[in-house]
Backbone as a chain_set.jsonl record, in Angstrom:
{"seq": "MSAKNSVNISFSVNGENFDDVTVPTRQHLADYLRSQGLTGTHLGCEQGACGACTIEMDGVAVRSCLILASQANGSSITCLLYTSDAADE", "coords": {"N": [[-124.617, 61.794, -79.169], [-124.578, 58.434, -78.32], [-125.814, 56.357, -75.705], [-124.22, 53.667, -74.066], [-125.666, 50.664, -73.316], [-124.979, 48.206, -72.294], [-122.291, 46.06, -71.178], [-119.415, 44.002, -71.763], [-118.06, 41.567, -69.686], [-115.715, 39.665, -67.684], [-115.32, 37.193, -65.196], [-114.966, 35.166, -62.21], [-117.055, 32.888, -60.427], [-117.411, 31.204, -57.511], [-115.395, 29.498, -58.408], [-116.157, 28.916, -61.007], [-115.792, 29.982, -64.301], [-116.911, 32.929, -65.85], [-116.885, 34.03, -68.826], [-116.546, 36.784, -70.913], [-119.243, 37.776, -70.704], [-122.334, 39.459, -71.262], [-123.617, 42.215, -69.637], [-126.167, 44.394, -68.395], [-125.456, 47.864, -68.061], [-126.376, 49.092, -65.735], [-127.091, 47.073, -63.973], [-127.212, 45.5, -60.854], [-124.797, 43.563, -59.065], [-125.79, 41.559, -57.376], [-128.312, 41.042, -58.492], [-127.542, 40.045, -60.993], [-126.133, 37.699, -60.245], [-128.195, 36.197, -59.052], [-129.807, 35.861, -61.283], [-128.391, 33.974, -62.612], [-128.877, 31.682, -61.305], [-127.718, 31.537, -58.839], [-128.898, 31.609, -56.123], [-128.341, 31.804, -53.451], [-127.355, 34.205, -52.776], [-128.921, 36.668, -51.291], [-131.506, 39.174, -51.442], [-132.251, 41.758, -49.363], [-132.673, 44.445, -47.806], [-131.797, 46.036, -49.889], [-130.141, 48.198, -49.67], [-127.742, 47.82, -48.546], [-127.535, 47.658, -45.808], [-128.497, 45.433, -44.332], [-126.996, 43.146, -44.948], [-127.631, 40.743, -46.197], [-126.936, 40.22, -48.802], [-124.253, 39.79, -48.911], [-121.139, 38.958, -50.293], [-117.978, 37.442, -51.176], [-115.484, 39.196, -52.699], [-112.65, 39.112, -54.473], [-111.346, 38.426, -52.104], [-112.409, 40.143, -50.211], [-115.118, 41.056, -48.163], [-118.129, 42.124, -49.511], [-121.067, 44.087, -50.223], [-123.278, 42.918, -52.423], [-125.523, 44.118, -53.471], [-124.949, 46.723, -53.715], [-123.037, 47.029, -55.604], [-122.259, 47.368, -59.002], [-122.684, 44.992, -61.605], [-120.837, 45.247, -63.644], [-118.628, 46.254, -62.324], [-117.42, 44.063, -61.302], [-115.71, 43.012, -63.125], [-113.01, 41.014, -64.019], [-112.718, 39.979, -61.497], [-112.593, 37.642, -58.712], [-115.091, 35.845, -57.336], [-116.76, 34.692, -54.47], [-119.562, 33.144, -53.315], [-121.05, 33.307, -50.193], [-122.676, 31.269, -49.206], [-121.867, 29.142, -50.74], [-119.317, 28.744, -49.707], [-119.827, 27.778, -47.084], [-121.177, 25.416, -47.728], [-119.158, 23.97, -48.988], [-117.466, 23.502, -46.884], [-118.803, 21.6, -45.463], [-118.407, 19.247, -46.807]], "CA": [[-123.834, 60.746, -78.547], [-125.456, 57.363, -77.849], [-125.427, 55.715, -74.448], [-123.99, 52.228, -74.155], [-126.537, 50.081, -72.311], [-124.447, 46.95, -71.77], [-120.841, 45.88, -71.281], [-118.943, 42.622, -71.67], [-117.13, 41.399, -68.569], [-115.292, 38.3, -67.351], [-115.003, 37.013, -63.794], [-115.279, 33.803, -61.768], [-117.934, 32.774, -59.266], [-117.262, 29.885, -56.885], [-114.495, 28.715, -59.231], [-116.665, 28.782, -62.378], [-115.494, 31.174, -65.096], [-117.917, 33.602, -66.666], [-116.033, 34.751, -69.772], [-117.143, 37.643, -71.933], [-120.703, 37.834, -70.575], [-122.894, 40.789, -71.447], [-124.484, 42.643, -68.541], [-126.617, 45.781, -68.493], [-124.55, 48.748, -67.322], [-126.946, 49.494, -64.448], [-127.531, 45.91, -63.212], [-126.442, 45.214, -59.652], [-124.173, 42.251, -59.06], [-126.713, 40.616, -56.723], [-129.341, 40.674, -59.469], [-126.927, 39.19, -62.006], [-125.855, 36.392, -59.65], [-129.466, 35.499, -58.889], [-130.299, 35.493, -62.616], [-127.601, 32.817, -63.036], [-129.241, 30.565, -60.451], [-126.979, 31.593, -57.571], [-129.916, 32.227, -55.275], [-127.864, 31.95, -52.085], [-127.17, 35.638, -52.581], [-130.275, 37.168, -51.043], [-131.759, 40.609, -51.419], [-133.065, 42.121, -48.22], [-133.023, 45.869, -47.769], [-131.298, 46.639, -51.127], [-129.416, 49.42, -49.321], [-126.467, 47.418, -47.973], [-127.542, 47.69, -44.342], [-128.835, 44.161, -43.684], [-125.93, 42.18, -45.189], [-128.113, 39.496, -46.81], [-126.342, 40.07, -50.134], [-122.79, 39.783, -48.765], [-120.329, 37.987, -51.018], [-116.553, 37.735, -51.095], [-114.964, 39.573, -54.015], [-111.195, 39.28, -54.372], [-110.931, 38.28, -50.718], [-113.008, 41.169, -49.362], [-116.575, 40.964, -48.051], [-118.807, 43.29, -50.087], [-122.517, 44.002, -50.382], [-123.482, 42.824, -53.876], [-126.635, 44.975, -53.901], [-124.412, 48.076, -53.89], [-122.005, 46.981, -56.64], [-122.737, 47.042, -60.339], [-122.067, 43.784, -62.155], [-119.689, 45.656, -64.454], [-117.501, 46.491, -61.437], [-116.822, 42.765, -60.969], [-114.853, 42.588, -64.225], [-111.688, 40.555, -63.616], [-112.723, 39.58, -60.088], [-112.893, 36.296, -58.253], [-116.2, 35.998, -56.402], [-117.225, 33.515, -53.74], [-120.809, 33.341, -52.597], [-120.805, 32.782, -48.853], [-123.385, 30.006, -49.064], [-120.989, 28.147, -51.363], [-118.224, 28.506, -48.774], [-120.27, 26.915, -45.989], [-121.485, 24.111, -48.313], [-117.896, 23.289, -49.259], [-116.893, 23.117, -45.597], [-119.539, 20.433, -44.986], [-118.018, 18.053, -47.571]], "C": [[-124.802, 59.698, -77.992], [-124.906, 56.755, -76.557], [-125.24, 54.221, -74.668], [-124.751, 51.575, -72.999], [-126.052, 48.764, -71.74], [-122.94, 46.911, -71.978], [-120.533, 44.392, -71.212], [-117.899, 42.546, -70.571], [-116.774, 39.924, -68.409], [-114.919, 38.26, -65.878], [-115.269, 35.557, -63.426], [-116.154, 33.866, -60.53], [-117.832, 31.348, -58.748], [-116.415, 28.948, -57.751], [-114.948, 28.501, -60.664], [-116.422, 30.087, -63.133], [-116.708, 31.643, -65.878], [-117.122, 34.506, -67.606], [-116.86, 35.51, -70.794], [-118.676, 37.611, -71.901], [-121.16, 39.28, -70.717], [-123.844, 41.093, -70.305], [-124.944, 44.072, -68.796], [-125.735, 46.672, -67.607], [-125.071, 49.103, -65.934], [-127.413, 48.311, -63.6], [-126.616, 45.678, -62.01], [-125.924, 43.781, -59.697], [-125.092, 41.207, -58.428], [-127.774, 40.139, -57.707], [-128.762, 39.76, -60.548], [-126.692, 37.79, -61.451], [-127.133, 35.574, -59.506], [-130.02, 35.055, -60.243], [-129.555, 34.28, -63.169], [-127.86, 31.602, -62.147], [-128.509, 30.523, -59.12], [-127.848, 32.298, -56.533], [-129.525, 32.273, -53.803], [-127.547, 33.393, -51.749], [-128.555, 36.255, -52.476], [-130.332, 38.682, -51.162], [-132.686, 40.888, -50.254], [-133.494, 43.573, -48.337], [-132.682, 46.601, -49.066], [-130.636, 47.998, -50.895], [-128.075, 49.117, -48.668], [-126.436, 47.344, -46.46], [-127.721, 46.316, -43.711], [-127.762, 43.088, -43.874], [-126.363, 40.879, -45.84], [-127.447, 39.215, -48.147], [-124.822, 39.966, -50.09], [-122.154, 38.626, -49.525], [-118.867, 38.324, -50.757], [-116.065, 38.025, -52.505], [-113.493, 39.916, -53.844], [-110.737, 39.301, -52.916], [-111.523, 39.277, -49.74], [-114.521, 40.992, -49.345], [-117.195, 42.26, -48.569], [-120.301, 43.023, -50.161], [-122.83, 44.04, -51.876], [-124.667, 43.644, -54.368], [-126.162, 46.406, -54.15], [-123.375, 48.171, -55.0], [-122.652, 46.649, -57.975], [-122.002, 45.806, -60.841], [-120.812, 44.145, -62.95], [-118.449, 45.932, -63.6], [-116.798, 45.194, -61.033], [-115.885, 42.266, -62.062], [-113.456, 42.238, -63.715], [-111.604, 40.029, -62.191], [-112.96, 38.093, -59.894], [-113.911, 36.431, -57.127], [-116.509, 34.658, -55.755], [-118.511, 33.891, -53.034], [-120.656, 32.651, -51.256], [-121.521, 31.472, -48.603], [-122.55, 28.867, -49.638], [-119.866, 27.771, -50.405], [-118.656, 27.567, -47.664], [-120.642, 25.528, -46.509], [-120.199, 23.315, -48.526], [-117.266, 22.782, -47.96], [-117.559, 21.855, -45.059], [-119.107, 19.143, -45.672], [-116.899, 17.293, -46.922]], "O": [[-125.741, 60.041, -77.273], [-123.695, 56.658, -76.359], [-126.02, 53.589, -75.38], [-124.508, 51.897, -71.836], [-126.648, 48.248, -70.795], [-122.387, 47.616, -72.822], [-121.312, 43.616, -70.658], [-116.97, 43.353, -70.524], [-117.457, 39.048, -68.939], [-114.279, 39.18, -65.368], [-115.753, 34.793, -64.261], [-116.024, 34.764, -59.698], [-118.134, 30.396, -59.468], [-116.684, 27.748, -57.821], [-114.193, 27.953, -61.466], [-116.797, 31.163, -62.666], [-117.428, 30.85, -66.484], [-116.732, 35.611, -67.231], [-117.745, 34.957, -71.446], [-119.324, 37.441, -72.934], [-120.447, 40.208, -70.335], [-124.766, 40.324, -70.033], [-124.194, 44.875, -69.352], [-125.322, 46.259, -66.524], [-124.275, 49.39, -65.039], [-128.08, 48.526, -62.588], [-125.392, 45.663, -62.145], [-126.544, 42.902, -60.295], [-125.156, 40.077, -58.911], [-128.094, 38.951, -57.745], [-129.417, 38.807, -60.971], [-127.015, 36.801, -62.109], [-127.143, 34.382, -59.811], [-130.634, 33.992, -60.342], [-130.037, 33.629, -64.097], [-127.14, 30.607, -62.229], [-128.666, 29.571, -58.355], [-127.57, 33.425, -56.124], [-130.312, 32.74, -52.98], [-127.478, 33.765, -50.577], [-129.275, 36.35, -53.47], [-129.327, 39.373, -50.999], [-133.776, 40.323, -50.166], [-134.545, 43.884, -48.898], [-133.221, 47.678, -49.321], [-130.577, 48.837, -51.794], [-127.35, 50.033, -48.279], [-125.405, 46.999, -45.884], [-127.15, 46.053, -42.653], [-127.634, 42.201, -43.03], [-125.535, 39.986, -46.022], [-127.404, 38.063, -48.577], [-124.169, 40.047, -51.131], [-122.578, 37.475, -49.412], [-118.556, 39.368, -50.184], [-116.215, 37.197, -53.403], [-113.136, 40.879, -53.165], [-109.863, 40.08, -52.536], [-111.177, 39.263, -48.559], [-115.138, 40.801, -50.393], [-116.837, 43.352, -48.128], [-120.741, 41.873, -50.16], [-122.665, 45.075, -52.521], [-124.805, 43.849, -55.574], [-126.892, 47.21, -54.73], [-122.888, 49.259, -55.308], [-123.492, 45.754, -58.063], [-120.828, 45.606, -60.53], [-119.828, 43.406, -62.92], [-117.329, 45.85, -64.105], [-115.698, 45.231, -60.48], [-115.316, 41.183, -61.925], [-112.8, 43.052, -63.066], [-110.522, 39.668, -61.729], [-113.452, 37.391, -60.778], [-113.637, 37.048, -56.097], [-116.517, 33.62, -56.417], [-118.547, 34.84, -52.25], [-120.178, 31.519, -51.195], [-121.018, 30.635, -47.854], [-122.527, 27.765, -49.091], [-119.505, 26.598, -50.305], [-117.918, 26.64, -47.33], [-120.442, 24.544, -45.797], [-120.165, 22.112, -48.267], [-116.606, 21.742, -47.952], [-116.952, 21.117, -44.282], [-119.405, 18.055, -45.178], [-116.463, 16.268, -47.446]]}, "num_chains": 1, "name": "protein.A"}
């Protein structure tokens, strides 16, 4: 039996759709977001204790360093830095 090393998922980040993107099965959501240039999501302790990686996923604050990118399939994500930038406009 072969292991599947990646999955295709779709979700939105700050209102931008990410449709049918391929992510490694073991990649954390924080790492994926940063790889897409969304560097407002910081990595601090990488254990969820410091809160530097906090994002809003489907209206709930979550630690993106503890969630796999594949778990975001179908979700609406807001990076908190984006929220404060939008409030300044």
